[in-house]
N, C-alpha and C positions, 0 to 999 in steps of 0.2 A: 506493501499499499503505498504514494505515495503521494502528500500534499503541495496543494499551491495556498499562497495567503496574498491577497489584491486590495492590495493599497490605493486609496483613494482621498477624499477626505479625513484621515485617522495617520499619522506621518507621522509617527514615536512609535517606540520601540514596549516606551513603560505604559502599563492600563490601558491596551489598545486589545480588547473584546477578543479579539476574530484571531489575534494570531498566541494571545496567552489558551485558546482550545484548538489552534493548532498543533501545537507546541508540545508535546510530550516524552519526550526525550529519548525519542525509539525510531518514529516514523519520520521516512526525508521531508524537508521542506524547505520548498520556495518561497520567494516573496515575486509581486510581481506589480510592476507601476506603468500603466498603459496613459503615455498621452492622446488628449483627440481635440484639434487644433480645431477644426470646424467645431464641433458642436462647442468650444468652450467662447470664438465668435460669439456662435449662438447668446449664451451665456453671459456677455459683457466681460467675459475675466478680461480683469484690467491689468496691463502691461507687469507696472509693478510687482500684483501678488504672482503670475506666469514667474516672475523670477526666482520674487524667495521660497516656490511651490521646486524649482528645479537647482535650490542651491540647497533649498531642504532637505529634497531627492540625497544627494551625495554625502550629507549630513547623517541620512537616515543610513546611504548603504555601510557606513563606516561603522553603523554599533547593531544593525543586524550581521556585519562579517566578525564581531565579537559572541553574539551567538550561534554561528556556524553555518545562518543562515546566508543565501546569494542570493543577490536583488539584482530580476532581468529585468530593464525598462525597455519597450515597445513605443510605436508611435500608429499611430492611422486617425483616422479623418476625423470617426466619430463614434458612437456607441456601437453602432450596430459592426463596424468591422471591429470591432475592439472583442467583440460576446465572439464574432468568427473565429479569430487569432487563437483569440484564450481559447473555446474550442480546439483547434488541432493544435495548440501549443500543447494541452493536457493528453491530444490523442498521445501523440509526439511521446512524453514522455511517461507515463502509462498512469496520469496522477487521475488517481478514484473523484477525491476530493478535492472541492473548490470552500476558502473557508471567508469571509468575506463582513464589512461591519453596514449597514444601513446610512440612504441618505432618504430623503422625503418627499424631494419635488419630485413632478412627474415625469421628465422623462430620466430621471437616476432611478425611479421606479419601474415602468416598465420595460427596463434594459436589462434588473434583476432580474424580474418574470420572468423574460427573453430565454437569458441567459439559464436560469433553473430549468427552462422545459428542454430548449438546445441537452448540456448536461444530461437529466433523465433520461430521453430517448439512447442516451450513448449508455447507460447506464453507470453513470455519475453522479454526483451528489454536489448541489449549495448548501453550504451552513453558515444562512446570515445569521447578522446579531445585532440588535440594537444596542448601539453605544454611543450613540452620537448625544444624546442627556443620561444624564443622573434616572427620571423617572421615564420612565419610555413610552413614548404616544399611545393611551389606548390604560393608563396607567392611572390616571389622574382624569377620575369624572365626576359631575354633577348628580345630586342624587336619583336623578331620573337616565341615569346611564346614558349621559353625554359628554360632549367636549365645552370646555367651560366657555362662553360669551365674552368675559369679563377678568380681567389679569386680578384684581384681590380676593372672589373666592378661587382663582385656579391658585394659587399663592397660598391660601390657607388650606386648601389642599394638598398641595403638593409638602408640603410643611410638617402634615401630620403624618404624610408617608413615610418620608426621609428619618431613614437613621444614619447615623457614622458609620454603620458595616458597609453601609451604599459605595461609601466613596473608601471603602480601602480594599483593595486588593492588590494581587502578587505580580509580584515583577514576575519575567519571562525567565523562564526554563530556557536554560541550553541544550537544542536537540544532542544524541551523540554521535550523530553519523550523518553528511549531507552530502551526497553522493554527484550531486548534481556543481557542473563545473563554472554555470555563467557566474557572471560577476558584473555588479554596475559598472559602465563607461561614464566618464564626466564629460565627452566628445560630440555622444552618440549625438546626431541630431535634435534639436527644440524646436519646433517649428514654429514659435508664435511671438509676435513681437516683447520686448525685454525690454524693460526700467528699471534700472539699477534698485537692488532695495539692500545695496550693502550697509546702509545703518544698523540693521538687522539683528542679529547675531543667528545664527542655524543649529548649532550643536548645541544638544538635550543638556546641557553643565550651565550654559551662559541661561537660556530657556528659563529654567529651575530657579537659575536665583537670581534672575529680573522679578520671579510667581519671587520669592522668599524677603527680597528686596521690599518688595512691594506692602505683603507681609505683614512684616515686623515693623518697616520704620512711618506707612502711608498712609494705609488703611485705615485708622484710628480717627483719622480728621476728614477720612473721603466724601460722609457728608455734608463736611462746610466746605471744604477746599470742590468738588467734583462737579460748582457751573462751570466754572473761573477760567476762560482757557490760557492767561497769562500766568497759572498756578501749575507747576506738576502732582495736578492732584489725581489724578486719573490713572489706571495700573495700567497702562502701555502694550496688554495681554491680548489682546480683541486680535488681531494678522495670527499670532500663532494659535487659537481659537479657533481662529476660520478655515486654517489648512489642517487640523488635528496636529498637528504638532507639539498642543499640551489637549488636557482634558477638559471640561469640566468640575469633572472628578477631583481631580489633583489641584485644582482653584480650591476647595469647598471642605479637600481634610487638610489643607495650608491653614486654609480662617481658624479654623476650627482646631489645629494641633496646634499655633500663637493664642489660641481662647482662654479668656480667665477660665482659673478652673477653683470651684469648692471642692471644702473634702466631702467624698464620697459621692458628688455628683455632675452629672455629663457637663464641660466644655459650654461656658453660657458666648454671646456674641453682644458686643457693647455696640452704640449706633453706629462708628460706618461700618462696620464690618457686615453690619446685619445691615446696611444700606447696598454693598456689595453684592451682597448674596443673593438682594430683590434684583439687582441688577441681572447677574446670574440667571433666576426663574422666567425675566421678560425672555431672555431667550431661547429658553425650557418652550415656554408660552408659545411663541414664535413657530421654531421647530413643531411641535404638538398640530398647530390650524395649521401649518404647512399641508401634514400627512390626513389631515379631518378635510382640510377645506381643495381641491384639486385645481378651483378656479385660479386660487390663488398665484400657482404655477402659468398658468396659462395670463397673468399679470388682469383677470379678470376686477374691477373690485367687489369687497365682503359685502360691504349692505348693497339693495339690488335698484334705489334710487340711484346710484352713483353715476345710472349707463343716461340716466337723464340729465346727468351734469354738459355743459355747454361749454366749453374749452376756448376760446377767443383768444389766447397767447398765439404770439406772432414768431418767426421763428427768430426777428432778430436781437428779441428782447431774450429769448433764451442764450443769446452766444453772447450776449451781455451779463449777465446771469453767470455762464461757466465761465467766464474771460476774469468774473471782479469787477465790474466798470459797471455797476449798479446808480451808484454817487452816494449807496447808503453805507460806509465803511465799516459795519461789523458785517453785513453780508460780500461784502467784496474781499476784506482779511477772510474770512473762511475760504473761501474759495480762491484764494488763490494758497490758502496751505495746504488745502487741497491737491491744487495741479503740481503744486512745488514736493508734494513731500508725501503723501498717498493715504494722507489718516487725513481726520477731521474732526476734532471735538466734539463730545456728545451734544450738549448745547449747542451748541454751534452748525450742527446737522439737522433741529429742530428748526433753528431761527430762518437757514436759509432757503429751509423746506417751504414753513410755511409761506415763508417771500414769492418765492415761486408759483405758489400755485393759488396763495391768497389776494396780491400787489399786480403779478408781473398775467397772473389765470392762465398759465401755461400748465397742459397737464399734466397728470404727477408720474406721471407713467417713466415720459421725459428725463425727466428728475433722477426718478429708480434708474433707469435704466443709462446715465450720467455719472452718479455716485457709483454703481456697480462698476463700470469701468478706468475707476479712477483709483477705487477703496484697494488699500493695497490686506484689506482687512473683511472683502468682501464674503458677506455670506447673500445668500438671499432671500431665506426667513427671514431674520432679523431687517434688513436693508429694504423689505415688501413692507412690514411691520411698520419698520419704522416712517416712510411716505406714508403709505392708509393711514397711520395713528394723526398725521399731517397735515393730507389732507379731506379729516373726517371723515377716509371709508372704511374706513378699517374697522374690524374687532376691537372693540369695543379703545377707537380713536375718540379723541377730544372734542370737542361739542364746532358743532358748523361755524359757531360766533362764534367761538373764542381764536382770536385774531388778534397774532405777532405782532407786535409795533416794533421795525428795526430798532427804530431810536429808541426807547427805553429798553430793548433789552439788552442793547450797548451799556447804555449807560448804568444799568444793573450790576450787566456780570466783565465790564471792563470801564468802570466809570473813571480810570484816570485812560481809556489813551492807549496800555500798555502793546495791549496785542496788538489793536491795530496798526499802534508807528510798525508794530515790526513787521510785516505784513505788506504795508502800503504807506514805502520812503518817501513820499510824497506828499503826505499828511505832515510829517514829521515838527514845521515846526505851529502846525497849525495847536491855536491853547488849548487846556484842558479844557473850557465852559464850552467850545466851537468841534471837539472832537468828532463829538454825534453828529453834529451838524454844521458840518464845513460848510455851508455857503451861505450860515451867518455871519460869516467872519467875515472881519474887513478888505482881505488884500486873500481872499477866495480867487476871483481873478484872475490871480500870477500866480496861481498849483496849476498844474497842468492834473483835477481829475473832477472828474463829471458832473453834474448838476442830479441831482436825483431823476432819476425813467421813470416820475412817478409819486402821483401824491398818492400820500399810504393813506390819509379818513377819508380820501375818494377810492381810490381802492375797496379801500373798506366793504362799500356801503355797495358798491357792486358787488363786489362777494354775497356779500350776503344779501339780495338780491338775486344771485342766482341760485345761490343752494333755497332760496325758501321756496325759490320755484320750480328746479327738480322732485324736491321733497312733495311737491301739494302735488303733481304732475303723476306723479307717482303715485 
């Protein structure tokens, strides 16, 4: 008997359910990663995330070699071709079992269903596991046996089911024999546009060190600092969670390991760790939604009345938004941060999304796709959930009449304009009292910075009318 382990968005050797189940110390195991560039184009994979995946594969190969498991890399156009190649490989090598962890988007689920049927026809078995979430989709249900539609009840039910035993997983053991002689080669073609992700280390020791540093030094103040983009108050771990170089279980285990303990009692979380745990549960909430609602993967609105919304936004104003030249400093600084680094502070993601949708009246799908094409931490479920939350079309989205004022948001979360000046150097000399409305400064005309693209107050009234009409029509 021989086994394959198919890696996808679970690029780690620690706390990897499929890998742990495949390795028994006796059965030969080979790991496989299949790049699918055409599929990635359809999914708007960001070039910077593709580079992070490429670099992480090299680190993964080194770590698998220590487990005496070779990693075979292959590239083909899409999931269909990948399945054909994987079946042919299993026949060639005499593999009887394939182990993999599940993703919950429609294309990924269809891929595994087809693969399982193809393997079954050839007398082979596909062993799939729920590894992406701490509590698998379908395990957190309301009293009617249905998935939750509102986050807070989901969180309460999630926490009621959670035990520390769920995040204490064994490290993979080392097989005694690995007869395959394939090895990962870094010069294998990776035919996808790449943008350097070098500021992010990719070896497991460095990734876990980042988790430990955040948990030891900053998570205690997370509830106070997380909304201020000029403060280093967030975990900066989202890119690793997105490609599976780090698991949510590892994050929660570390939180509780560093938590306050009472004599004879389970450790308890203080306010900062508790808020970060809530953010990790939001991640699970959106993964569960994608599992239960295939329409989300097809980029349909969660709420049915969304179909009645009329989007009046134009391509030219969308381009001004993407380029960070809307005339609203907090919006422009955030977009420039995204374009330059592949990452954006979470508070800013809400601000710029609200501005695009409810000030510029651009279809939220445009922004969703743009984010995926740029984010190093792009995760479909979280990104779709966030955009539909801002658009008020999603599951437990903000009420449609709640519209962020970009000036007030800037004044509240970047009061002195530190973040704005970092990303918009042309505003460096603007006094603090005018940094969020530079057009009111007497020397504004000397700046190489645009006037506001729209008047927020006017656009707010238009948005309220458009949303009310869509709801009334439905």
